[in-house]
Every structure is written in structure tokens, then in C-alpha cells.
C-alpha positions, 0 to 999 in steps of 0.5 A: 121222147128219146130212147135209152139204148144202154146205161152202165155205171163206169165209176162211182156215181158216174154213168155212161148212157147211149141215147137214140138221137139221130138228128143230134148225132148227125149235126154234133161237133166236138165240144158241143152239148145237149140239155137233158130232162128226164121228165116233163117239169124236171130240171134242165141239165147240160151234158157234153156229147162224149161220143156219137155214132151217126150211122146208128143215130146215137149219142153218148153222155157221161153223167155224174149223179150228184143231185136229184135231177141227175139221179133221175136221169141215171135211173132211166134203164136201157129200154126206157126214155128221156123226155127231152134231149135238146141240141147240139148247143154251144160253139164247137171246139177250136180244132187244128193241127197244132203239132204237139198238144196236151189234153188234161182231164180231171174226174168227170171232166175226162168225159168232156175231154174225150171228144176234144182229144179224139178230134185233135188226134184226127187232125194230126196232132201229137197228143199227150193226155193227162188224166186224174182222179181222187183214186183209181176208180175215179179215173175213167176212159183210160183205154179209149184215150190210150187208143188215140193218144201218143201217151197217157199219163195218170195221176191219183191223189192217193197214188192208187193208180199212176203218179201220186199227186195232181195232173199239174205235176206231169204237165209242169215236167212237160212244159219245162222240157223244150223237146216236149213243150206243146203248142196248146193245152186243153183242160177240162175238170173242176174249176180249181183244177182248170185255174191251176192249169191256166196259171201254170201255163201262163208264164210259158205262153202256151195257149190254154183252152178250158171248158167251163161248166157254169150254172145253166138253164135254157142253153140259148143265152136268154136266162143269163145264168151261165154268164162268165167274165172272160178278158174283162167282158161278160160272156155266156157259156151256152152260146159263146162257149163252153170253151174259152181262153183259160188265161182270160177267164175270171175263175174266182168269179166263176167259183163264187157263182157255182156256189149260189145254189149249193143249198138247193138240190133241185128247184122247180122250173119257173118257165114250166110253172108259168106255162102251166098257170097260163094254160090253167087261166085259159081253161077257166076263160 
């Protein structure tokens, strides 16, 4: 069991939870994630480690509460416990001193972006961060990102905070300016946003790294649920990613795969059912 140290709502249906997980806090690297279950038999939910404190033995998760499983996780109060937190999983972020870097986050994707941006800043990069949301209340981690970035640019679809429009608007201005053009762009957010950014940076030949969030079950590559096509080859986001070259990702295929379970809110875990059935059979014998 993993104790919940704190649980706060930082935006509509978006919770920041600090969880006691000493071994994960010591081992994690930027870009890695954990698989969380609120209770035994619950759906497995992959969540990026947004921050950590190795001295306190805690990790921070930011969770978008949009389905039954995530609502159960978000409902666990400080002082409560989560049944499983497995990790760290996935490949760490490719961190180096590129010189000038732009990090782009959309909505809840900003939570995934934060540890990447933090590591890039610590590596010595001149970091511009662009974050966006539907309205001002969906723009998160402004202060945290401002503390590590050379500058933070904000967009909202309704103009309630920062520039009105999408994150691609300030990014294009930066790409068009030789004095600001970055060596690399990191983008995390909804699939359409990451696709738009990859297409925007392609003619400028700017390296673009995206963090994918396909449907994931076990987090070890065994189920094959998180397969994506990258550079014409099948990859598994849980073990080969979650980060890939945005110019090589088949975003159309990824988008279609994301819709596969739209009509299902939560399904029972077949692995747990099989284990229970086997245990029951052995009991009868």
C-alpha cells in the first residue's frame, strides 16, 4: 500500500497528489511513469511522475479525473492509501544541453512536461516554455515553470489568459525568428496538438520530441495495447517510449487507436479475473 501525503485539486477535474514511494523517488528519471491502481482489481492507470523528493521519499502525480478509475484515485484523501504504484517505467527523457529549447504543454500535458522542462533547465538550456488551455483555469503550473524557464508564454482558446489561440501561434513566431530558433522542441498534450506541432516544426528541420499516451495495460510491453507506429516500425510506448521523434510518429493511427474504448468507461481486468478463477479452482481441488 502507498500512503497519500496530500491531494489537492489544482484545476477542474485535475488533482495533484503526493504519494509516499521511497524506492520510486530514488530511482525515477525525467519522462518515466508509474502504473497506479486505487484498489485491488481496479483498472491500471499510467501516470507520469511530475515531480519527486528523494529525501522525503515522495513522488508527485497530476491526475485528470475523467473516468471511473481516475475518479477513484482522485477520491483517495490525504492519509488514505493507493493499492499499487508500480515503477518507474519507460525510457528516460533524452536530456542534453541543446543550447536553446522550447517546451510546449497543452492542458493536463503540462504536468508531463514539467519534469522534462526542469531537467532541460538543469542541463543548462536556454528554455522557453509555452503552455495553453481552453480557459485560464485549465492552464496549470505557471509559477513552477516560470521559476525554471527563461520565459513562459501562455495561450488560451478564449483569450482569458495570455494570447488568444493555440500554442502553435507563439511557437511559429519563434521558429520564424533566426535569433530565437531552437535546436529542439519538446511537446506534450492532446494528440491533435502534438501532431500540429510536429507538422509545424518539420519544414524548419527542428528536432521534435513528443510524449505519447496510448492505451496501456501492464506497462511492460507484454499486452501490446500501447503499440504505436514510429518511422514505419511498431513500437511499444511503455518500454520503447513514452517519448519519440514527433516527425516519425503516425499520429492518425494513434488517434484512431485512442478511440477504441470510448464507449467503455471501465472494464474489469481479465488478468485479475483469471487469477481469481485459478485460485477458486485450486480451492475446489
